N, C-alpha and C positions, 0 to 999 in steps of 0.2 A: 405473464409471469404477475398478478394483480396484487400480488402482497411484498414485492421486493420495488426498491426505488434504486438499487444498484446491484452490479456485478463487481465484486474484488475477490481476485487472484494473487495469489502469492507465489512469487519467483520460484522459493524454495519448490515448491512443487511442480515444475518443471526441470529444475535442474540437479533430480536424483537419480535421473534414469543416464546421467554425463551423455544427454543427446541436446547439446546445445544448439546444433543445428536447426534444431526442429521448434525451438521458443518460438521466434520471430510468425513463423506460419502457424501455430498455436494461438500466440498474441491477438494476429490477424483474423483468425477466427472467431475469437471468443469477445474482439471489439464491434464487430459486424452485429454477433447475436445482441450484446446488450444495445447496441444502434437499432437493429430490428424491432426490440422489446420497445426502446426509449427512457434505457434503463442509462445512468452514468455509470462509468466504466475507470475500477483503479486498480492499480496495479501496485501493490506491494512488497516488502524486501529486496528495494533498489540496494544497492551495495558497494555498484562501482563507476567509475565512466563509462565504463563499457554498456552498464545494466543502464545509464542515461541515454548514451546515445544512440541504442538499440530502440530505446520508446520514443527517442526523438523523430528517428526516421519511421517508423510507426503512426507516430503524431498521436500518442498517448499522452493528453498532459495531465493527468489527475494520479500521482504517485507518493507513497513514502517510502521511509528506509533509512539506514543506518548513513548510507551516504549523505543523506542530507541532516541526519543531527540525530543524538539517541535519544530516547523516547524519555520522556518528563512525568511528574507525577502530578495530575490533575487535581485541583483543590476546588472543592464546592462551596459557594458563599458562607464565610460563617467558620469553615473547618481550617484557613491557613492560618488563623489567631490560634486556635485551639491546638493545632499540632506544633505550633512555635512556640508553645505553652510551655507543653509537654517533653520537647526536645531541650529548652531553655532546665526543664527540673531536673531532666535523665543524668 
């Protein structure tokens, strides 16, 4: 996989089949594929303490999701001041 630096998987992709028991095996397999190819492995969609515990048990450290906090807007240099002025004038 010469054109990618990471594999990023969404927990939602595994939940839709109502087959939660299969999630740890699938994540383990994808983590191994990532390691075999020298890629970072990131899980998104972490929503509960149970999700976090499962990822801890699987030793998957890179994760994101509502469990850790609501997404926030990112601003580029100079954008914050321009946006603040717009909001004040609204």
